[in-house]
Chimera marker file (.cmm) of the C-alpha trace (Angstrom):
<marker_set name="trace">
<marker id="1" x="31.274" y="-1.570" z="-8.651" r="1" g="1" b="0" radius="0.5"/>
<marker id="2" x="30.791" y="-1.557" z="-12.054" r="1" g="1" b="0" radius="0.5"/>
<marker id="3" x="27.521" y="0.406" z="-13.700" r="1" g="1" b="0" radius="0.5"/>
<marker id="4" x="25.723" y="-3.018" z="-14.828" r="1" g="1" b="0" radius="0.5"/>
<marker id="5" x="25.904" y="-3.737" z="-10.922" r="1" g="1" b="0" radius="0.5"/>
<marker id="6" x="24.593" y="-0.214" z="-9.435" r="1" g="1" b="0" radius="0.5"/>
<marker id="7" x="21.907" y="-0.942" z="-12.351" r="1" g="1" b="0" radius="0.5"/>
<marker id="8" x="21.496" y="-4.638" z="-10.845" r="1" g="1" b="0" radius="0.5"/>
<marker id="9" x="20.643" y="-2.931" z="-7.430" r="1" g="1" b="0" radius="0.5"/>
<marker id="10" x="18.314" y="-0.720" z="-8.194" r="1" g="1" b="0" radius="0.5"/>
<marker id="11" x="16.636" y="-3.005" z="-10.230" r="1" g="1" b="0" radius="0.5"/>
<marker id="12" x="16.332" y="-5.436" z="-6.909" r="1" g="1" b="0" radius="0.5"/>
<marker id="13" x="15.086" y="-2.540" z="-4.673" r="1" g="1" b="0" radius="0.5"/>
<marker id="14" x="12.678" y="-1.556" z="-7.474" r="1" g="1" b="0" radius="0.5"/>
<marker id="15" x="11.466" y="-4.894" z="-7.397" r="1" g="1" b="0" radius="0.5"/>
<marker id="16" x="11.078" y="-4.945" z="-3.502" r="1" g="1" b="0" radius="0.5"/>
<marker id="17" x="9.497" y="-1.609" z="-3.561" r="1" g="1" b="0" radius="0.5"/>
<marker id="18" x="6.767" y="-2.815" z="-6.578" r="1" g="1" b="0" radius="0.5"/>
<marker id="19" x="5.956" y="-6.271" z="-4.024" r="1" g="1" b="0" radius="0.5"/>
<marker id="20" x="5.385" y="-3.914" z="-1.148" r="1" g="1" b="0" radius="0.5"/>
<marker id="21" x="3.766" y="-1.754" z="-2.718" r="1" g="1" b="0" radius="0.5"/>
<marker id="22" x="1.053" y="-4.461" z="-4.506" r="1" g="1" b="0" radius="0.5"/>
<marker id="23" x="0.637" y="-5.840" z="-1.203" r="1" g="1" b="0" radius="0.5"/>
<marker id="24" x="0.055" y="-2.690" z="0.381" r="1" g="1" b="0" radius="0.5"/>
<marker id="25" x="-2.432" y="-1.298" z="-2.196" r="1" g="1" b="0" radius="0.5"/>
<marker id="26" x="-3.580" y="-5.264" z="-1.898" r="1" g="1" b="0" radius="0.5"/>
<marker id="27" x="-4.270" y="-4.939" z="2.007" r="1" g="1" b="0" radius="0.5"/>
<marker id="28" x="-5.548" y="-2.055" z="2.305" r="1" g="1" b="0" radius="0.5"/>
<marker id="29" x="-8.445" y="-2.993" z="-0.711" r="1" g="1" b="0" radius="0.5"/>
<marker id="30" x="-9.424" y="-6.106" z="1.205" r="1" g="1" b="0" radius="0.5"/>
<marker id="31" x="-10.029" y="-3.838" z="4.034" r="1" g="1" b="0" radius="0.5"/>
<marker id="32" x="-12.372" y="-1.599" z="2.220" r="1" g="1" b="0" radius="0.5"/>
<marker id="33" x="-14.509" y="-4.196" z="0.458" r="1" g="1" b="0" radius="0.5"/>
<marker id="34" x="-13.635" y="-6.847" z="1.628" r="1" g="1" b="0" radius="0.5"/>
<marker id="35" x="-15.332" y="-9.493" z="3.226" r="1" g="1" b="0" radius="0.5"/>
<marker id="36" x="-14.397" y="-11.146" z="6.991" r="1" g="1" b="0" radius="0.5"/>
<marker id="37" x="-15.157" y="-14.890" z="7.897" r="1" g="1" b="0" radius="0.5"/>
<marker id="38" x="-13.125" y="-17.521" z="9.831" r="1" g="1" b="0" radius="0.5"/>
<marker id="39" x="-10.595" y="-19.808" z="8.532" r="1" g="1" b="0" radius="0.5"/>
<marker id="40" x="-9.378" y="-23.117" z="9.266" r="1" g="1" b="0" radius="0.5"/>
<marker id="41" x="-5.492" y="-23.935" z="9.265" r="1" g="1" b="0" radius="0.5"/>
<marker id="42" x="-5.538" y="-27.620" z="7.106" r="1" g="1" b="0" radius="0.5"/>
<marker id="43" x="-1.739" y="-27.745" z="6.121" r="1" g="1" b="0" radius="0.5"/>
<marker id="44" x="1.955" y="-25.753" z="7.933" r="1" g="1" b="0" radius="0.5"/>
<marker id="45" x="4.795" y="-26.412" z="6.179" r="1" g="1" b="0" radius="0.5"/>
<marker id="46" x="8.078" y="-24.233" z="6.912" r="1" g="1" b="0" radius="0.5"/>
<marker id="47" x="7.125" y="-21.501" z="4.838" r="1" g="1" b="0" radius="0.5"/>
<marker id="48" x="3.829" y="-21.696" z="3.873" r="1" g="1" b="0" radius="0.5"/>
<marker id="49" x="0.057" y="-22.590" z="5.501" r="1" g="1" b="0" radius="0.5"/>
<marker id="50" x="-2.524" y="-23.762" z="3.704" r="1" g="1" b="0" radius="0.5"/>
<marker id="51" x="-6.212" y="-22.269" z="4.689" r="1" g="1" b="0" radius="0.5"/>
<marker id="52" x="-9.669" y="-23.004" z="4.126" r="1" g="1" b="0" radius="0.5"/>
<marker id="53" x="-12.668" y="-21.153" z="4.438" r="1" g="1" b="0" radius="0.5"/>
<marker id="54" x="-15.787" y="-20.569" z="2.446" r="1" g="1" b="0" radius="0.5"/>
<marker id="55" x="-16.195" y="-17.550" z="0.053" r="1" g="1" b="0" radius="0.5"/>
<marker id="56" x="-18.804" y="-16.671" z="-1.325" r="1" g="1" b="0" radius="0.5"/>
<marker id="57" x="-20.733" y="-19.791" z="-0.617" r="1" g="1" b="0" radius="0.5"/>
<marker id="58" x="-18.183" y="-23.154" z="-1.703" r="1" g="1" b="0" radius="0.5"/>
<marker id="59" x="-15.025" y="-24.167" z="-0.118" r="1" g="1" b="0" radius="0.5"/>
<marker id="60" x="-12.382" y="-22.168" z="-0.843" r="1" g="1" b="0" radius="0.5"/>
<marker id="61" x="-8.584" y="-22.804" z="0.246" r="1" g="1" b="0" radius="0.5"/>
<marker id="62" x="-5.794" y="-19.961" z="0.937" r="1" g="1" b="0" radius="0.5"/>
<marker id="63" x="-1.726" y="-20.244" z="1.336" r="1" g="1" b="0" radius="0.5"/>
<marker id="64" x="0.282" y="-17.895" z="2.738" r="1" g="1" b="0" radius="0.5"/>
<marker id="65" x="3.440" y="-17.256" z="4.330" r="1" g="1" b="0" radius="0.5"/>
<marker id="66" x="3.579" y="-18.699" z="7.865" r="1" g="1" b="0" radius="0.5"/>
<marker id="67" x="6.061" y="-16.852" z="9.839" r="1" g="1" b="0" radius="0.5"/>
<marker id="68" x="4.283" y="-17.083" z="13.297" r="1" g="1" b="0" radius="0.5"/>
<marker id="69" x="4.367" y="-21.099" z="13.797" r="1" g="1" b="0" radius="0.5"/>
<marker id="70" x="0.558" y="-21.853" z="13.900" r="1" g="1" b="0" radius="0.5"/>
<marker id="71" x="-0.501" y="-25.385" z="13.899" r="1" g="1" b="0" radius="0.5"/>
<marker id="72" x="-2.769" y="-27.192" z="12.165" r="1" g="1" b="0" radius="0.5"/>
<marker id="73" x="-6.718" y="-26.371" z="13.376" r="1" g="1" b="0" radius="0.5"/>
<marker id="74" x="-6.144" y="-23.069" z="14.541" r="1" g="1" b="0" radius="0.5"/>
<marker id="75" x="-8.648" y="-20.684" z="13.067" r="1" g="1" b="0" radius="0.5"/>
<marker id="76" x="-8.416" y="-17.185" z="12.095" r="1" g="1" b="0" radius="0.5"/>
<marker id="77" x="-10.408" y="-14.374" z="11.020" r="1" g="1" b="0" radius="0.5"/>
<marker id="78" x="-9.476" y="-13.585" z="6.900" r="1" g="1" b="0" radius="0.5"/>
<marker id="79" x="-10.834" y="-11.223" z="4.839" r="1" g="1" b="0" radius="0.5"/>
<marker id="80" x="-11.385" y="-12.094" z="1.120" r="1" g="1" b="0" radius="0.5"/>
<marker id="81" x="-12.034" y="-9.898" z="-2.222" r="1" g="1" b="0" radius="0.5"/>
<marker id="82" x="-15.986" y="-11.303" z="-3.264" r="1" g="1" b="0" radius="0.5"/>
<marker id="83" x="-15.280" y="-10.411" z="-6.849" r="1" g="1" b="0" radius="0.5"/>
<marker id="84" x="-11.788" y="-13.007" z="-6.671" r="1" g="1" b="0" radius="0.5"/>
<marker id="85" x="-11.536" y="-15.003" z="-3.727" r="1" g="1" b="0" radius="0.5"/>
<marker id="86" x="-8.336" y="-15.395" z="-4.881" r="1" g="1" b="0" radius="0.5"/>
<marker id="87" x="-7.129" y="-12.642" z="-3.149" r="1" g="1" b="0" radius="0.5"/>
<marker id="88" x="-7.230" y="-13.372" z="0.785" r="1" g="1" b="0" radius="0.5"/>
<marker id="89" x="-5.610" y="-12.432" z="3.384" r="1" g="1" b="0" radius="0.5"/>
<marker id="90" x="-4.893" y="-14.625" z="6.989" r="1" g="1" b="0" radius="0.5"/>
<marker id="91" x="-5.100" y="-12.686" z="10.267" r="1" g="1" b="0" radius="0.5"/>
<marker id="92" x="-3.160" y="-14.251" z="12.721" r="1" g="1" b="0" radius="0.5"/>
<marker id="93" x="-3.426" y="-12.079" z="15.523" r="1" g="1" b="0" radius="0.5"/>
<marker id="94" x="-7.121" y="-12.533" z="15.242" r="1" g="1" b="0" radius="0.5"/>
<marker id="95" x="-7.431" y="-15.977" z="16.407" r="1" g="1" b="0" radius="0.5"/>
<marker id="96" x="-11.400" y="-17.574" z="16.298" r="1" g="1" b="0" radius="0.5"/>
<marker id="97" x="-12.101" y="-19.792" z="19.120" r="1" g="1" b="0" radius="0.5"/>
<marker id="98" x="-15.231" y="-20.678" z="21.475" r="1" g="1" b="0" radius="0.5"/>
<marker id="99" x="-14.400" y="-20.261" z="25.111" r="1" g="1" b="0" radius="0.5"/>
<marker id="100" x="-16.267" y="-23.359" z="26.302" r="1" g="1" b="0" radius="0.5"/>
<marker id="101" x="-14.238" y="-24.969" z="24.324" r="1" g="1" b="0" radius="0.5"/>
<marker id="102" x="-10.769" y="-24.133" z="25.963" r="1" g="1" b="0" radius="0.5"/>
<marker id="103" x="-9.184" y="-23.974" z="30.006" r="1" g="1" b="0" radius="0.5"/>
<marker id="104" x="-7.850" y="-21.941" z="31.365" r="1" g="1" b="0" radius="0.5"/>
<marker id="105" x="-4.249" y="-21.541" z="33.174" r="1" g="1" b="0" radius="0.5"/>
<marker id="106" x="-1.185" y="-19.221" z="33.616" r="1" g="1" b="0" radius="0.5"/>
<marker id="107" x="1.491" y="-18.703" z="31.574" r="1" g="1" b="0" radius="0.5"/>
<marker id="108" x="4.857" y="-19.499" z="33.502" r="1" g="1" b="0" radius="0.5"/>
<marker id="109" x="7.394" y="-17.242" z="31.294" r="1" g="1" b="0" radius="0.5"/>
<marker id="110" x="5.960" y="-14.432" z="28.737" r="1" g="1" b="0" radius="0.5"/>
<marker id="111" x="8.365" y="-12.383" z="26.683" r="1" g="1" b="0" radius="0.5"/>
<marker id="112" x="7.599" y="-10.142" z="23.482" r="1" g="1" b="0" radius="0.5"/>
<marker id="113" x="9.950" y="-10.991" z="20.326" r="1" g="1" b="0" radius="0.5"/>
<marker id="114" x="12.892" y="-8.560" z="19.816" r="1" g="1" b="0" radius="0.5"/>
<marker id="115" x="10.720" y="-6.913" z="16.742" r="1" g="1" b="0" radius="0.5"/>
<marker id="116" x="7.419" y="-6.875" z="19.116" r="1" g="1" b="0" radius="0.5"/>
<marker id="117" x="5.553" y="-8.483" z="16.127" r="1" g="1" b="0" radius="0.5"/>
<marker id="118" x="5.115" y="-11.823" z="18.439" r="1" g="1" b="0" radius="0.5"/>
<marker id="119" x="4.310" y="-12.914" z="22.244" r="1" g="1" b="0" radius="0.5"/>
<marker id="120" x="6.463" y="-16.023" z="23.227" r="1" g="1" b="0" radius="0.5"/>
<marker id="121" x="4.672" y="-17.423" z="26.350" r="1" g="1" b="0" radius="0.5"/>
<marker id="122" x="5.198" y="-21.162" z="28.603" r="1" g="1" b="0" radius="0.5"/>
<marker id="123" x="2.499" y="-22.382" z="29.831" r="1" g="1" b="0" radius="0.5"/>
<marker id="124" x="1.238" y="-26.113" z="32.062" r="1" g="1" b="0" radius="0.5"/>
<marker id="125" x="-1.508" y="-28.010" z="31.302" r="1" g="1" b="0" radius="0.5"/>
<marker id="126" x="-1.451" y="-30.900" z="33.850" r="1" g="1" b="0" radius="0.5"/>
<marker id="127" x="2.197" y="-31.992" z="33.863" r="1" g="1" b="0" radius="0.5"/>
<marker id="128" x="3.126" y="-31.346" z="30.555" r="1" g="1" b="0" radius="0.5"/>
<marker id="129" x="4.904" y="-27.794" z="29.586" r="1" g="1" b="0" radius="0.5"/>
<marker id="130" x="4.163" y="-26.339" z="26.709" r="1" g="1" b="0" radius="0.5"/>
<marker id="131" x="5.855" y="-23.407" z="24.471" r="1" g="1" b="0" radius="0.5"/>
<marker id="132" x="3.816" y="-20.820" z="22.115" r="1" g="1" b="0" radius="0.5"/>
<marker id="133" x="3.977" y="-18.042" z="19.814" r="1" g="1" b="0" radius="0.5"/>
<marker id="134" x="1.203" y="-15.706" z="19.141" r="1" g="1" b="0" radius="0.5"/>
<marker id="135" x="1.422" y="-12.748" z="16.240" r="1" g="1" b="0" radius="0.5"/>
<marker id="136" x="1.206" y="-9.789" z="18.595" r="1" g="1" b="0" radius="0.5"/>
<marker id="137" x="-2.253" y="-7.904" z="18.147" r="1" g="1" b="0" radius="0.5"/>
<marker id="138" x="-1.616" y="-4.164" z="17.054" r="1" g="1" b="0" radius="0.5"/>
<marker id="139" x="-2.164" y="-1.416" z="18.862" r="1" g="1" b="0" radius="0.5"/>
<marker id="140" x="-2.035" y="-3.300" z="22.474" r="1" g="1" b="0" radius="0.5"/>
<marker id="141" x="0.500" y="-3.726" z="24.544" r="1" g="1" b="0" radius="0.5"/>
<marker id="142" x="1.322" y="-6.710" z="26.840" r="1" g="1" b="0" radius="0.5"/>
<marker id="143" x="2.797" y="-6.502" z="31.041" r="1" g="1" b="0" radius="0.5"/>
<marker id="144" x="6.307" y="-8.647" z="30.819" r="1" g="1" b="0" radius="0.5"/>
<marker id="145" x="5.864" y="-8.060" z="34.221" r="1" g="1" b="0" radius="0.5"/>
<marker id="146" x="2.488" y="-10.166" z="35.052" r="1" g="1" b="0" radius="0.5"/>
<marker id="147" x="1.539" y="-13.377" z="34.515" r="1" g="1" b="0" radius="0.5"/>
<marker id="148" x="-1.439" y="-13.197" z="31.940" r="1" g="1" b="0" radius="0.5"/>
<marker id="149" x="-4.358" y="-15.747" z="31.118" r="1" g="1" b="0" radius="0.5"/>
<marker id="150" x="-4.206" y="-18.444" z="28.688" r="1" g="1" b="0" radius="0.5"/>
<marker id="151" x="-6.771" y="-19.701" z="26.653" r="1" g="1" b="0" radius="0.5"/>
<marker id="152" x="-5.560" y="-23.667" z="25.651" r="1" g="1" b="0" radius="0.5"/>
<marker id="153" x="-8.187" y="-26.391" z="23.491" r="1" g="1" b="0" radius="0.5"/>
<marker id="154" x="-9.260" y="-29.173" z="26.275" r="1" g="1" b="0" radius="0.5"/>
<marker id="155" x="-8.701" y="-31.093" z="23.098" r="1" g="1" b="0" radius="0.5"/>
<marker id="156" x="-5.497" y="-30.429" z="22.186" r="1" g="1" b="0" radius="0.5"/>
<marker id="157" x="-3.522" y="-28.200" z="24.474" r="1" g="1" b="0" radius="0.5"/>
<marker id="158" x="-0.544" y="-27.514" z="22.299" r="1" g="1" b="0" radius="0.5"/>
<marker id="159" x="-3.050" y="-24.807" z="20.437" r="1" g="1" b="0" radius="0.5"/>
<marker id="160" x="-3.716" y="-21.935" z="23.334" r="1" g="1" b="0" radius="0.5"/>
<marker id="161" x="-4.076" y="-17.764" z="22.437" r="1" g="1" b="0" radius="0.5"/>
<marker id="162" x="-3.323" y="-15.260" z="25.524" r="1" g="1" b="0" radius="0.5"/>
<marker id="163" x="-5.588" y="-12.514" z="25.869" r="1" g="1" b="0" radius="0.5"/>
<marker id="164" x="-4.620" y="-9.088" z="27.141" r="1" g="1" b="0" radius="0.5"/>
<link id1="1" id2="2" r="1" g="1" b="0" radius="0.2"/>
<link id1="2" id2="3" r="1" g="1" b="0" radius="0.2"/>
<link id1="3" id2="4" r="1" g="1" b="0" radius="0.2"/>
<link id1="4" id2="5" r="1" g="1" b="0" radius="0.2"/>
<link id1="5" id2="6" r="1" g="1" b="0" radius="0.2"/>
<link id1="6" id2="7" r="1" g="1" b="0" radius="0.2"/>
<link id1="7" id2="8" r="1" g="1" b="0" radius="0.2"/>
<link id1="8" id2="9" r="1" g="1" b="0" radius="0.2"/>
<link id1="9" id2="10" r="1" g="1" b="0" radius="0.2"/>
<link id1="10" id2="11" r="1" g="1" b="0" radius="0.2"/>
<link id1="11" id2="12" r="1" g="1" b="0" radius="0.2"/>
<link id1="12" id2="13" r="1" g="1" b="0" radius="0.2"/>
<link id1="13" id2="14" r="1" g="1" b="0" radius="0.2"/>
<link id1="14" id2="15" r="1" g="1" b="0" radius="0.2"/>
<link id1="15" id2="16" r="1" g="1" b="0" radius="0.2"/>
<link id1="16" id2="17" r="1" g="1" b="0" radius="0.2"/>
<link id1="17" id2="18" r="1" g="1" b="0" radius="0.2"/>
<link id1="18" id2="19" r="1" g="1" b="0" radius="0.2"/>
<link id1="19" id2="20" r="1" g="1" b="0" radius="0.2"/>
<link id1="20" id2="21" r="1" g="1" b="0" radius="0.2"/>
<link id1="21" id2="22" r="1" g="1" b="0" radius="0.2"/>
<link id1="22" id2="23" r="1" g="1" b="0" radius="0.2"/>
<link id1="23" id2="24" r="1" g="1" b="0" radius="0.2"/>
<link id1="24" id2="25" r="1" g="1" b="0" radius="0.2"/>
<link id1="25" id2="26" r="1" g="1" b="0" radius="0.2"/>
<link id1="26" id2="27" r="1" g="1" b="0" radius="0.2"/>
<link id1="27" id2="28" r="1" g="1" b="0" radius="0.2"/>
<link id1="28" id2="29" r="1" g="1" b="0" radius="0.2"/>
<link id1="29" id2="30" r="1" g="1" b="0" radius="0.2"/>
<link id1="30" id2="31" r="1" g="1" b="0" radius="0.2"/>
<link id1="31" id2="32" r="1" g="1" b="0" radius="0.2"/>
<link id1="32" id2="33" r="1" g="1" b="0" radius="0.2"/>
<link id1="33" id2="34" r="1" g="1" b="0" radius="0.2"/>
<link id1="34" id2="35" r="1" g="1" b="0" radius="0.2"/>
<link id1="35" id2="36" r="1" g="1" b="0" radius="0.2"/>
<link id1="36" id2="37" r="1" g="1" b="0" radius="0.2"/>
<link id1="37" id2="38" r="1" g="1" b="0" radius="0.2"/>
<link id1="38" id2="39" r="1" g="1" b="0" radius="0.2"/>
<link id1="39" id2="40" r="1" g="1" b="0" radius="0.2"/>
<link id1="40" id2="41" r="1" g="1" b="0" radius="0.2"/>
<link id1="41" id2="42" r="1" g="1" b="0" radius="0.2"/>
<link id1="42" id2="43" r="1" g="1" b="0" radius="0.2"/>
<link id1="43" id2="44" r="1" g="1" b="0" radius="0.2"/>
<link id1="44" id2="45" r="1" g="1" b="0" radius="0.2"/>
<link id1="45" id2="46" r="1" g="1" b="0" radius="0.2"/>
<link id1="46" id2="47" r="1" g="1" b="0" radius="0.2"/>
<link id1="47" id2="48" r="1" g="1" b="0" radius="0.2"/>
<link id1="48" id2="49" r="1" g="1" b="0" radius="0.2"/>
<link id1="49" id2="50" r="1" g="1" b="0" radius="0.2"/>
<link id1="50" id2="51" r="1" g="1" b="0" radius="0.2"/>
<link id1="51" id2="52" r="1" g="1" b="0" radius="0.2"/>
<link id1="52" id2="53" r="1" g="1" b="0" radius="0.2"/>
<link id1="53" id2="54" r="1" g="1" b="0" radius="0.2"/>
<link id1="54" id2="55" r="1" g="1" b="0" radius="0.2"/>
<link id1="55" id2="56" r="1" g="1" b="0" radius="0.2"/>
<link id1="56" id2="57" r="1" g="1" b="0" radius="0.2"/>
<link id1="57" id2="58" r="1" g="1" b="0" radius="0.2"/>
<link id1="58" id2="59" r="1" g="1" b="0" radius="0.2"/>
<link id1="59" id2="60" r="1" g="1" b="0" radius="0.2"/>
<link id1="60" id2="61" r="1" g="1" b="0" radius="0.2"/>
<link id1="61" id2="62" r="1" g="1" b="0" radius="0.2"/>
<link id1="62" id2="63" r="1" g="1" b="0" radius="0.2"/>
<link id1="63" id2="64" r="1" g="1" b="0" radius="0.2"/>
<link id1="64" id2="65" r="1" g="1" b="0" radius="0.2"/>
<link id1="65" id2="66" r="1" g="1" b="0" radius="0.2"/>
<link id1="66" id2="67" r="1" g="1" b="0" radius="0.2"/>
<link id1="67" id2="68" r="1" g="1" b="0" radius="0.2"/>
<link id1="68" id2="69" r="1" g="1" b="0" radius="0.2"/>
<link id1="69" id2="70" r="1" g="1" b="0" radius="0.2"/>
<link id1="70" id2="71" r="1" g="1" b="0" radius="0.2"/>
<link id1="71" id2="72" r="1" g="1" b="0" radius="0.2"/>
<link id1="72" id2="73" r="1" g="1" b="0" radius="0.2"/>
<link id1="73" id2="74" r="1" g="1" b="0" radius="0.2"/>
<link id1="74" id2="75" r="1" g="1" b="0" radius="0.2"/>
<link id1="75" id2="76" r="1" g="1" b="0" radius="0.2"/>
<link id1="76" id2="77" r="1" g="1" b="0" radius="0.2"/>
<link id1="77" id2="78" r="1" g="1" b="0" radius="0.2"/>
<link id1="78" id2="79" r="1" g="1" b="0" radius="0.2"/>
<link id1="79" id2="80" r="1" g="1" b="0" radius="0.2"/>
<link id1="80" id2="81" r="1" g="1" b="0" radius="0.2"/>
<link id1="81" id2="82" r="1" g="1" b="0" radius="0.2"/>
<link id1="82" id2="83" r="1" g="1" b="0" radius="0.2"/>
<link id1="83" id2="84" r="1" g="1" b="0" radius="0.2"/>
<link id1="84" id2="85" r="1" g="1" b="0" radius="0.2"/>
<link id1="85" id2="86" r="1" g="1" b="0" radius="0.2"/>
<link id1="86" id2="87" r="1" g="1" b="0" radius="0.2"/>
<link id1="87" id2="88" r="1" g="1" b="0" radius="0.2"/>
<link id1="88" id2="89" r="1" g="1" b="0" radius="0.2"/>
<link id1="89" id2="90" r="1" g="1" b="0" radius="0.2"/>
<link id1="90" id2="91" r="1" g="1" b="0" radius="0.2"/>
<link id1="91" id2="92" r="1" g="1" b="0" radius="0.2"/>
<link id1="92" id2="93" r="1" g="1" b="0" radius="0.2"/>
<link id1="93" id2="94" r="1" g="1" b="0" radius="0.2"/>
<link id1="94" id2="95" r="1" g="1" b="0" radius="0.2"/>
<link id1="95" id2="96" r="1" g="1" b="0" radius="0.2"/>
<link id1="96" id2="97" r="1" g="1" b="0" radius="0.2"/>
<link id1="97" id2="98" r="1" g="1" b="0" radius="0.2"/>
<link id1="98" id2="99" r="1" g="1" b="0" radius="0.2"/>
<link id1="99" id2="100" r="1" g="1" b="0" radius="0.2"/>
<link id1="100" id2="101" r="1" g="1" b="0" radius="0.2"/>
<link id1="101" id2="102" r="1" g="1" b="0" radius="0.2"/>
<link id1="102" id2="103" r="1" g="1" b="0" radius="0.2"/>
<link id1="103" id2="104" r="1" g="1" b="0" radius="0.2"/>
<link id1="104" id2="105" r="1" g="1" b="0" radius="0.2"/>
<link id1="105" id2="106" r="1" g="1" b="0" radius="0.2"/>
<link id1="106" id2="107" r="1" g="1" b="0" radius="0.2"/>
<link id1="107" id2="108" r="1" g="1" b="0" radius="0.2"/>
<link id1="108" id2="109" r="1" g="1" b="0" radius="0.2"/>
<link id1="109" id2="110" r="1" g="1" b="0" radius="0.2"/>
<link id1="110" id2="111" r="1" g="1" b="0" radius="0.2"/>
<link id1="111" id2="112" r="1" g="1" b="0" radius="0.2"/>
<link id1="112" id2="113" r="1" g="1" b="0" radius="0.2"/>
<link id1="113" id2="114" r="1" g="1" b="0" radius="0.2"/>
<link id1="114" id2="115" r="1" g="1" b="0" radius="0.2"/>
<link id1="115" id2="116" r="1" g="1" b="0" radius="0.2"/>
<link id1="116" id2="117" r="1" g="1" b="0" radius="0.2"/>
<link id1="117" id2="118" r="1" g="1" b="0" radius="0.2"/>
<link id1="118" id2="119" r="1" g="1" b="0" radius="0.2"/>
<link id1="119" id2="120" r="1" g="1" b="0" radius="0.2"/>
<link id1="120" id2="121" r="1" g="1" b="0" radius="0.2"/>
<link id1="121" id2="122" r="1" g="1" b="0" radius="0.2"/>
<link id1="122" id2="123" r="1" g="1" b="0" radius="0.2"/>
<link id1="123" id2="124" r="1" g="1" b="0" radius="0.2"/>
<link id1="124" id2="125" r="1" g="1" b="0" radius="0.2"/>
<link id1="125" id2="126" r="1" g="1" b="0" radius="0.2"/>
<link id1="126" id2="127" r="1" g="1" b="0" radius="0.2"/>
<link id1="127" id2="128" r="1" g="1" b="0" radius="0.2"/>
<link id1="128" id2="129" r="1" g="1" b="0" radius="0.2"/>
<link id1="129" id2="130" r="1" g="1" b="0" radius="0.2"/>
<link id1="130" id2="131" r="1" g="1" b="0" radius="0.2"/>
<link id1="131" id2="132" r="1" g="1" b="0" radius="0.2"/>
<link id1="132" id2="133" r="1" g="1" b="0" radius="0.2"/>
<link id1="133" id2="134" r="1" g="1" b="0" radius="0.2"/>
<link id1="134" id2="135" r="1" g="1" b="0" radius="0.2"/>
<link id1="135" id2="136" r="1" g="1" b="0" radius="0.2"/>
<link id1="136" id2="137" r="1" g="1" b="0" radius="0.2"/>
<link id1="137" id2="138" r="1" g="1" b="0" radius="0.2"/>
<link id1="138" id2="139" r="1" g="1" b="0" radius="0.2"/>
<link id1="139" id2="140" r="1" g="1" b="0" radius="0.2"/>
<link id1="140" id2="141" r="1" g="1" b="0" radius="0.2"/>
<link id1="141" id2="142" r="1" g="1" b="0" radius="0.2"/>
<link id1="142" id2="143" r="1" g="1" b="0" radius="0.2"/>
<link id1="143" id2="144" r="1" g="1" b="0" radius="0.2"/>
<link id1="144" id2="145" r="1" g="1" b="0" radius="0.2"/>
<link id1="145" id2="146" r="1" g="1" b="0" radius="0.2"/>
<link id1="146" id2="147" r="1" g="1" b="0" radius="0.2"/>
<link id1="147" id2="148" r="1" g="1" b="0" radius="0.2"/>
<link id1="148" id2="149" r="1" g="1" b="0" radius="0.2"/>
<link id1="149" id2="150" r="1" g="1" b="0" radius="0.2"/>
<link id1="150" id2="151" r="1" g="1" b="0" radius="0.2"/>
<link id1="151" id2="152" r="1" g="1" b="0" radius="0.2"/>
<link id1="152" id2="153" r="1" g="1" b="0" radius="0.2"/>
<link id1="153" id2="154" r="1" g="1" b="0" radius="0.2"/>
<link id1="154" id2="155" r="1" g="1" b="0" radius="0.2"/>
<link id1="155" id2="156" r="1" g="1" b="0" radius="0.2"/>
<link id1="156" id2="157" r="1" g="1" b="0" radius="0.2"/>
<link id1="157" id2="158" r="1" g="1" b="0" radius="0.2"/>
<link id1="158" id2="159" r="1" g="1" b="0" radius="0.2"/>
<link id1="159" id2="160" r="1" g="1" b="0" radius="0.2"/>
<link id1="160" id2="161" r="1" g="1" b="0" radius="0.2"/>
<link id1="161" id2="162" r="1" g="1" b="0" radius="0.2"/>
<link id1="162" id2="163" r="1" g="1" b="0" radius="0.2"/>
<link id1="163" id2="164" r="1" g="1" b="0" radius="0.2"/>
</marker_set>
């Protein structure tokens, strides 16, 4: 390995570290002074989601990386910086929904992901089987040996969450 290779590797590691520090600092800043609201997912691509929310009295949009298999029409908690609404973060582990618009059933299969970042579950509504992935709520543990209660949206059963 040449000296040039070593410097290139160090530069990449430094860049990744800097990005992680910036993201961590930004999230900490939002936790401290950000305003919490609800956002609706308006479009989903393979890599990103676009979400709409009301910030400082006006409609705003936010694009965020999508690794959680969310669907259009889902609603989640979001925090934004009141001084810069472009600085926002969607909390995929905090779905927001009105239980009056949801039916209930039980999981037919349930497992946590290998990295403990998400829960995969199956459920049936009518004769239709659905598969869902939900970001795991930090600090909570789910018992994979017991069925969990599923809340599914009555007018779109693909949208569903488990509470545990």
